[in-house]
C-alpha positions in Angstrom: 0.7 5.1 -3.2 0.9 8.1 -5.4 3.9 9.7 -7.4 3.5 12.9 -8.7 5.5 12.8 -12.6 7.8 15.7 -13.7 5.0 16.7 -15.9 2.3 16.6 -12.8 0.9 13.4 -14.0 -0.2 11.0 -11.1 1.3 7.7 -11.5 2.1 4.6 -9.3 1.9 1.1 -9.3 -1.6 1.2 -7.9 -2.8 3.9 -10.1 -1.7 2.2 -13.5 -3.6 -0.8 -12.4 -6.4 1.4 -11.7 -5.8 3.2 -15.1 -5.9 0.1 -17.3 -8.9 -1.1 -16.2 -11.2 2.0 -16.2 -9.5 2.9 -19.6 -10.9 -0.5 -21.0 -14.2 -0.1 -19.4 -13.8 3.5 -20.6 -14.4 5.7 -17.7 -12.5 8.3 -17.0 -10.7 9.0 -13.5 -10.1 11.5 -11.6 -7.9 10.7 -8.2 -7.6 12.5 -5.3 -4.6 14.3 -3.5 -2.5 13.0 -1.2 -4.8 11.6 1.7 -4.4 9.9 4.7 -5.1 6.1 4.2 -8.0 6.1 7.0 -9.6 8.9 5.6 -9.6 7.1 1.9 -11.0 3.9 3.3 -14.0 6.1 4.9 -14.4 8.2 1.7 -14.6 4.6 -0.6 -16.8 3.0 2.5 -19.4 6.1 2.2 -19.6 6.7 -1.4 -17.8 9.8 -1.5 -15.2 8.2 -4.3 -16.0 5.3 -5.9 -12.7 3.2 -6.2 -9.7 2.4 -4.4 -6.5 0.0 -5.6 -4.2 -1.7 -3.2 -6.5 -2.5 -0.4 -6.0 -6.2 1.1 -8.7 -8.1 1.9 -10.9 -8.5 5.1 -14.8 -9.7 5.6 -15.8 -5.8 7.0 -14.5 -4.4 3.7 -16.4 -6.8 1.9 -19.8 -5.3 3.4 -19.4 -2.3 1.8 -17.0 -3.0 -1.1 -16.5 -5.1 -4.3 -12.7 -6.4 -4.4 -11.4 -8.0 -7.4 -7.6 -9.4 -7.1 -5.2 -8.2 -9.2 -1.9 -9.2 -7.5 -1.3 -12.2 -5.3 1.4 -11.2 -2.9 3.0 -8.3 -1.5 6.8 -7.8 0.3 6.9 -5.7 3.7 10.3 -4.7 5.5 11.4 -3.0 8.8 12.8 0.4 8.4 15.2 1.4 11.4 17.7 4.3 11.3 20.9 3.2 10.3 23.2 1.9 12.5 21.1 2.1 15.2 20.0 -2.1 15.5 20.1 -5.2 13.3 16.6 -6.7 12.9 17.1 -10.0 11.1 14.6 -12.3 12.2 11.0 -11.5 13.6 12.2 -12.1 17.4 14.4 -8.9 17.2 11.3 -7.1 17.4 10.5 -7.6 20.5 10.3 -4.7 22.9 10.4 -2.3 20.2 8.0 0.6 19.2 7.4 0.4 15.6 5.1 2.6 14.0 2.3 1.6 11.4 -0.2 3.1 8.5 -3.0 3.9 10.7 -6.1 1.5 8.9 -3.8 -0.5 6.9 -2.7 -4.3 7.3 0.3 -5.7 8.5 1.9 -9.2 7.6 0.5 -11.9 9.6 3.4 -12.4 12.4 3.2 -8.9 13.3 -0.5 -8.8 13.1 -0.9 -12.1 14.8 2.1 -11.5 17.6 0.9 -11.8 21.3 0.0 -9.0 23.2 3.0 -6.9 24.9 5.3 -8.5 22.5 6.4 -4.7 21.5 4.5 -1.3 21.2 2.8 -0.5 17.9 2.4 3.1 17.1 -0.3 3.9 14.5 0.3 7.1 12.3 -1.7 8.7 9.5 0.6 8.9 7.1 4.3 7.3 6.4 6.0 10.6 6.2 4.7 11.2 9.5 6.3 7.5 10.4 9.1 8.1 8.9 9.6 11.5 10.7 9.4 9.6 14.1 12.0 7.3 13.4 14.4 10.1 12.5 13.0 11.8 15.8 14.0 8.5 17.7 10.1 8.2 19.0 9.8 5.2 17.4 12.4 2.3 17.1 11.1 1.1 13.6 8.4 1.1 10.9 6.4 -1.3 9.3 5.8 -0.4 5.8 5.3 -1.9 2.2 8.9 -1.9 0.6 7.3 0.6 -2.7 5.3 3.1 -0.9 8.6 3.6 1.7 10.8 3.6 -0.4 9.0 6.5 -2.9 8.5 8.4 1.1 12.2 8.3 2.3 13.6 9.4 -1.4 10.5 12.2 -1.1 11.7 13.2 2.2 15.6 13.0 1.6 16.1 10.3 4.1 17.8 7.7 2.3 21.0 8.7 4.3 19.9 8.2 8.0 17.2 5.4 7.3 18.0 2.0 5.9 16.0 -1.5 5.4 16.6 -4.3 7.7 17.2 -7.8 6.4 14.0 -9.2 7.8 11.4 -9.0 4.9 8.3 -10.7 4.5 7.0 -11.6 0.9 3.4 -12.1 2.6 1.2 -13.4 0.6 -1.6 -11.3 1.1 -3.7 -10.8 -2.2 -4.6 -7.5 -3.0 -7.3 -6.0 -4.5 -9.2 -3.3 -6.8 -11.7 -2.0 -4.5 -15.3 -0.5 -5.5 -17.6 1.3 -3.1 -21.2 -0.6 -3.5 -22.2 3.0 -2.9 -20.8 4.0 -6.4 -22.4 4.3 -9.4 -20.2 1.8 -10.7 -22.0 -0.4 -9.1 -25.0 -0.8 -11.5 -22.9 -2.6 -14.0 -20.8 -4.6 -11.5 -20.9 -7.7 -13.7 -18.9 -6.0 -16.1 -16.4 -4.4 -14.0 -15.8 -7.7 -12.9 -15.8 -9.5 -16.0 -13.1 -7.1 -17.2 -10.7 -7.4 -14.2 -10.8 -11.2 -14.0 -9.7 -10.9 -17.7 -6.9 -8.4 -17.0 -5.6 -11.0 -14.2 -6.3 -14.5 -16.0 -4.3 -13.0 -18.6 -1.0 -12.0 -17.2 -2.3 -8.4 -17.9 -1.9 -6.7 -14.1 1.8 -9.0 -14.0 2.6 -6.9 -17.0 1.8 -3.5 -15.9 3.4 -3.6 -12.5 6.7 -5.3 -14.4 6.7 -2.4 -17.2 6.2 0.5 -14.3 8.8 -0.7 -12.5 11.5 -1.2 -15.0 10.2 1.9 -16.5 11.1 3.6 -13.1 14.0 2.0 -11.5 14.6 5.5 -9.3 11.5 4.6 -7.6 13.0 1.4 -6.2 16.3 2.6 -5.1 
């Protein structure tokens, strides 16, 4: 998830992680605009972009991408219209229509729920998901806390959308992914060495902690 700073600089948790890695490698990054996740994945797999941070692992993705671990867990929550319903446990989602980001993996309980337990409505962006929630076209939205809180604040929905008490700290490792069609693949051993060193030394944890501490307004 990108954030555009007051000076026009692109930032965000994943962005800062990527900047740190490629600064060590002496590679200058250019960032795409606000592109839907599904399109980002297609561009990455096709080699039209080189790198993407913040993806979860899968055997399918490893067919076209080099994937390097940088974070061990991710927090997901269910968001609802204020006062509309109480979601305190997973079973409260039964029979609801839940907005999810197309192409994004959710948490295990949701991904492995029996068919018909709820209805999933795939959307191209979190902006669209939360607009549908406000318009009562979906009952809830499932999203990563950090990304969702940014979008809700940006759209001015903080007074009408709330985070339910049900949330999941999912042990879903998060990766920096490099297209196998990228020129970076020619020196992938060096890329791997740098990322593994930063992970082992706790550098990624420091980067994420510093970003959160320096940007408390993004986490309200």
